PAFI-105232 format. One record per residue (C-alpha): residue in one letter; x, y, z; residue number from 0. Coordinates in Angstrom, 2 decimals, padded with zeros to 5 digits. Example, Ala and Ser with C-alpha at 12.3 -4.5 7.8 and 13.67 -1.06 7.14 Angstrom:
2
<r res="A" x="012.30" y="-004.50" z="007.80" n="0"/>
<r res="S" x="013.67" y="-001.06" z="007.14" n="1"/>
This chain:
115
<r res="M" x="023.15" y="-014.37" z="-006.42" n="0"/>
<r res="S" x="020.88" y="-016.45" z="-008.58" n="1"/>
<r res="A" x="018.38" y="-014.59" z="-010.78" n="2"/>
<r res="Q" x="015.72" y="-016.82" z="-009.27" n="3"/>
<r res="F" x="016.27" y="-015.08" z="-005.94" n="4"/>
<r res="A" x="017.08" y="-011.57" z="-007.14" n="5"/>
<r res="A" x="015.37" y="-008.61" z="-005.51" n="6"/>
<r res="D" x="013.52" y="-005.96" z="-007.45" n="7"/>
<r res="R" x="013.05" y="-002.86" z="-005.29" n="8"/>
<r res="S" x="010.97" y="-000.95" z="-007.83" n="9"/>
<r res="S" x="007.28" y="-000.39" z="-007.17" n="10"/>
<r res="S" x="004.97" y="-003.07" z="-008.51" n="11"/>
<r res="N" x="001.99" y="-000.69" z="-008.31" n="12"/>
<r res="K" x="000.03" y="-003.58" z="-006.82" n="13"/>
<r res="A" x="-001.78" y="-004.32" z="-003.59" n="14"/>
<r res="G" x="-003.15" y="-007.66" z="-002.53" n="15"/>
<r res="V" x="-004.34" y="-010.23" z="-000.06" n="16"/>
<r res="T" x="-003.99" y="-013.90" z="000.65" n="17"/>
<r res="L" x="-007.33" y="-015.60" z="001.31" n="18"/>
<r res="M" x="-008.11" y="-019.02" z="002.71" n="19"/>
<r res="N" x="-008.81" y="-021.52" z="-000.05" n="20"/>
<r res="N" x="-012.24" y="-022.48" z="001.19" n="21"/>
<r res="Q" x="-015.78" y="-021.99" z="-000.12" n="22"/>
<r res="V" x="-016.01" y="-018.33" z="000.94" n="23"/>
<r res="G" x="-012.49" y="-017.44" z="-000.20" n="24"/>
<r res="H" x="-013.15" y="-019.06" z="-003.57" n="25"/>
<r res="V" x="-016.33" y="-017.02" z="-004.14" n="26"/>
<r res="V" x="-014.60" y="-013.78" z="-003.13" n="27"/>
<r res="A" x="-011.65" y="-014.51" z="-005.44" n="28"/>
<r res="Q" x="-013.97" y="-015.31" z="-008.35" n="29"/>
<r res="L" x="-015.91" y="-012.06" z="-007.81" n="30"/>
<r res="M" x="-012.71" y="-009.99" z="-007.64" n="31"/>
<r res="Q" x="-011.26" y="-011.63" z="-010.76" n="32"/>
<r res="E" x="-014.40" y="-010.67" z="-012.72" n="33"/>
<r res="K" x="-013.78" y="-006.99" z="-011.86" n="34"/>
<r res="G" x="-010.60" y="-006.98" z="-013.92" n="35"/>
<r res="D" x="-007.14" y="-005.74" z="-012.93" n="36"/>
<r res="V" x="-007.02" y="-008.49" z="-010.27" n="37"/>
<r res="E" x="-004.81" y="-011.51" z="-010.77" n="38"/>
<r res="V" x="-005.90" y="-014.63" z="-008.89" n="39"/>
<r res="V" x="-003.49" y="-017.46" z="-008.13" n="40"/>
<r res="E" x="-005.07" y="-020.50" z="-006.50" n="41"/>
<r res="L" x="-002.74" y="-022.60" z="-004.35" n="42"/>
<r res="P" x="-003.53" y="-025.70" z="-002.26" n="43"/>
<r res="S" x="-004.20" y="-023.86" z="001.00" n="44"/>
<r res="M" x="-004.59" y="-020.24" z="-000.08" n="45"/>
<r res="I" x="-005.68" y="-017.91" z="-002.84" n="46"/>
<r res="R" x="-003.54" y="-014.92" z="-003.69" n="47"/>
<r res="L" x="-005.19" y="-011.81" z="-005.14" n="48"/>
<r res="D" x="-002.98" y="-009.09" z="-006.63" n="49"/>
<r res="G" x="-004.65" y="-005.93" z="-007.88" n="50"/>
<r res="V" x="-003.28" y="-003.09" z="-009.96" n="51"/>
<r res="N" x="-003.21" y="000.21" z="-008.03" n="52"/>
<r res="K" x="-006.27" y="-000.51" z="-005.83" n="53"/>
<r res="I" x="-008.56" y="-003.34" z="-004.76" n="54"/>
<r res="D" x="-012.08" y="-002.64" z="-003.48" n="55"/>
<r res="F" x="-013.73" y="-005.41" z="-001.46" n="56"/>
<r res="D" x="-017.35" y="-004.23" z="-001.44" n="57"/>
<r res="F" x="-019.16" y="-006.14" z="001.31" n="58"/>
<r res="A" x="-022.61" y="-005.83" z="-000.31" n="59"/>
<r res="E" x="-021.29" y="-007.32" z="-003.58" n="60"/>
<r res="I" x="-019.59" y="-010.13" z="-001.69" n="61"/>
<r res="A" x="-022.73" y="-010.90" z="000.35" n="62"/>
<r res="E" x="-024.77" y="-011.05" z="-002.86" n="63"/>
<r res="A" x="-022.26" y="-013.37" z="-004.53" n="64"/>
<r res="L" x="-022.31" y="-015.65" z="-001.48" n="65"/>
<r res="G" x="-026.10" y="-015.55" z="-001.17" n="66"/>
<r res="W" x="-025.77" y="-014.20" z="002.38" n="67"/>
<r res="A" x="-027.89" y="-011.53" z="004.04" n="68"/>
<r res="D" x="-024.74" y="-009.61" z="004.93" n="69"/>
<r res="F" x="-020.95" y="-009.80" z="004.88" n="70"/>
<r res="G" x="-018.78" y="-007.67" z="007.12" n="71"/>
<r res="Q" x="-015.32" y="-006.92" z="008.38" n="72"/>
<r res="D" x="-015.37" y="-009.91" z="010.72" n="73"/>
<r res="D" x="-016.18" y="-012.24" z="007.80" n="74"/>
<r res="F" x="-013.42" y="-010.67" z="005.71" n="75"/>
<r res="E" x="-010.85" y="-011.04" z="008.51" n="76"/>
<r res="E" x="-011.82" y="-014.68" z="008.91" n="77"/>
<r res="I" x="-010.81" y="-015.57" z="005.34" n="78"/>
<r res="M" x="-007.86" y="-013.14" z="004.97" n="79"/>
<r res="S" x="-004.42" y="-014.37" z="006.06" n="80"/>
<r res="T" x="-002.17" y="-011.51" z="004.96" n="81"/>
<r res="H" x="-002.23" y="-008.33" z="002.92" n="82"/>
<r res="Y" x="000.16" y="-005.87" z="001.38" n="83"/>
<r res="G" x="-000.50" y="-002.26" z="000.46" n="84"/>
<r res="R" x="-002.20" y="000.47" z="002.46" n="85"/>
<r res="M" x="-005.39" y="-000.99" z="003.93" n="86"/>
<r res="V" x="-008.35" y="001.29" z="004.58" n="87"/>
<r res="V" x="-011.26" y="-000.28" z="006.47" n="88"/>
<r res="L" x="-014.66" y="001.38" z="006.05" n="89"/>
<r res="D" x="-018.06" y="000.26" z="007.32" n="90"/>
<r res="D" x="-019.11" y="-001.19" z="003.96" n="91"/>
<r res="R" x="-015.81" y="-002.20" z="002.34" n="92"/>
<r res="V" x="-012.08" y="-002.72" z="002.56" n="93"/>
<r res="L" x="-009.82" y="-000.82" z="000.19" n="94"/>
<r res="L" x="-006.20" y="-001.70" z="-000.50" n="95"/>
<r res="F" x="-003.96" y="000.85" z="-002.22" n="96"/>
<r res="A" x="-000.59" y="000.15" z="-003.83" n="97"/>
<r res="N" x="000.57" y="003.71" z="-003.10" n="98"/>
<r res="P" x="-000.07" y="005.37" z="000.28" n="99"/>
<r res="E" x="-000.62" y="008.72" z="-001.45" n="100"/>
<r res="D" x="-003.71" y="007.28" z="-003.15" n="101"/>
<r res="A" x="-005.20" y="006.54" z="000.28" n="102"/>
<r res="A" x="-004.51" y="010.08" z="001.56" n="103"/>
<r res="E" x="-008.16" y="011.19" z="001.65" n="104"/>
<r res="Y" x="-009.08" y="008.20" z="003.84" n="105"/>
<r res="I" x="-006.17" y="008.28" z="006.30" n="106"/>
<r res="G" x="-005.71" y="012.02" z="006.78" n="107"/>
<r res="F" x="-002.33" y="011.99" z="005.03" n="108"/>
<r res="D" x="-001.29" y="015.55" z="004.15" n="109"/>
<r res="L" x="000.14" y="015.71" z="000.63" n="110"/>
<r res="T" x="001.26" y="019.32" z="000.98" n="111"/>
<r res="P" x="005.02" y="019.64" z="000.42" n="112"/>
<r res="V" x="007.04" y="020.75" z="003.44" n="113"/>
<r res="E" x="009.75" y="023.31" z="002.76" n="114"/>
């Protein structure tokens, strides 16, 4: 097998999304890149955002950056093509976690060991 196509099954400790490469997607990507720990790769038809450990898409921040009165889940879904990581959808934001355990408080995941 060629090294170009080799698989690495270790955790990347990243979570991310693919956004449409349009005016809204571009503004969201720029805002997220300014937060740090988010790598942005702009491609012809999409923008890939990869964040270390967690990404927080705060709808109020995004609305302000866009100059809109509001930005919500429906707007986010319109520009998002795919995601990876544990997604938690709240009223005012979308959180993506690289590790499901980090999302435990939001999803009711019990971290107590079972014997």
